[in-house]
N, C-alpha and C positions, 0 to 999 in steps of 0.2 A: 517362752521364746528364748531366754538365755540358755536354757538347757539344750535346746535344739541347735543353736549356734555354737555352743561349746562342743556338742557332739560332732557337728560338721567339721569344726576346726581339728578335733582329735582324729577324725577319719582322714582328713587331708594330710595331716602330719604323718600318720601311719602309712598312707599310700605313698607319700614321698620317700619315706625311709625304706620301704620295701623296694621301690623303684631304684633308689640309690644303691641298695645292697645287690640288686640284680645287675646293675651296670658295673659295679665293682667286681662281681664274680665273672662277668663277661670279659672285663679288662684283664683279670688274672688268667683266665683260660686263653685269651688271645696272646698274652705275653709269653706264656709257657710254650705255646705252639710256635710263635715267632722265634723264640730263643732256640728251640730245637732245630728249626729250619736253618737259622743262621749258622749254627755250629756244624750242621751237616754240610753246608756249602763252604766251610773253611777248609783250607788245605793243611794237612798235618805232616807234610813231608819234612819240615824242619825238625819236628819231634821224633820222627822215625830216624832221621840222620843223627840226632843227638843220642838216641838209644844205640845206634850202630857204633858211633865213635866213642861215646862216653860210658856205655854199658849201664850199670846200675846207677851211676851218677846222673845219667840222662833221665832215668825214670824218677829219681828223687827231685831233679829240677822241675820236671813236668808236674810233680805233686806239689811242690812248695811255691812255685811261681804262680801267682793268682792271675787268671786271665782277665783282661779288661774288656767289658762289653762296648760295642760301638755306640757312641753317644748320639749319633744322628737318629737312632731309633727312638729316642726319648722326646723328640720335638713334638709338642702338642699332645703329649700323652699324660694320663692321670698319674698321681703318685702311686696308686696301687699297681698300675701297669709297670712303672719304672722299677718298683721294688721286686715284683714277681719276675720280670724279665732279667734283672740283674742277678738274682739268686739262681734262677734256672740256667742262665747262660754260664755262670761260673761253675755250677755243678756239672752240667753236661760237657762243657768245654774241657774242664779238668779231667773228666773221665776219658774223653776222646784223646787228649794229649798223653795221658798215662798209657792208654792202649797202644797208641802209635809208638811211643818210646819203648814199650815192652816188646812190641813186634820187632823193632829195630835191634834191640838187645838180643832177642832170640835168633834173629837172622845172623847177627855177628857171631853168636856162639856156634850156630850150625856151620857157617862158612869156615870158622876157625877150626872146628873139629874135623871138617872135611879136608882142609888143607893139611892139618896135622896127620890125619890118617894116610893121606897120599904121601907125605914126606916119610912116614914110617915105612910104608910099603916100598918106596923107592930106595931108601937107605938099607933095607934088609936084603935086597937082592944083590 
């Protein structure tokens, strides 16, 4: 009888740990999806402007300033969710910021080159 009860307890512990692992994996997947959606909904105009006005310095700022995830997303969430969401949010948000600043810097370079070319044409006539 002791063997049967010990076996049942072991099976219950195993089932619980498998269930917990599945929930943790679901939390991580949900957190990654939520972070990607939240970053897509963020406006990156400030970083585009920083790239336009500051050039390469704007890109460096976008790289070195760590984005802060919205804390209201963590209410009632598991530790796995918070960890996964924070890491994914920082990774994706930083990439988005750098892209926007780079686009701003490239826009500035193209506009400056165009203005310079026009000034050269006007002065040569």
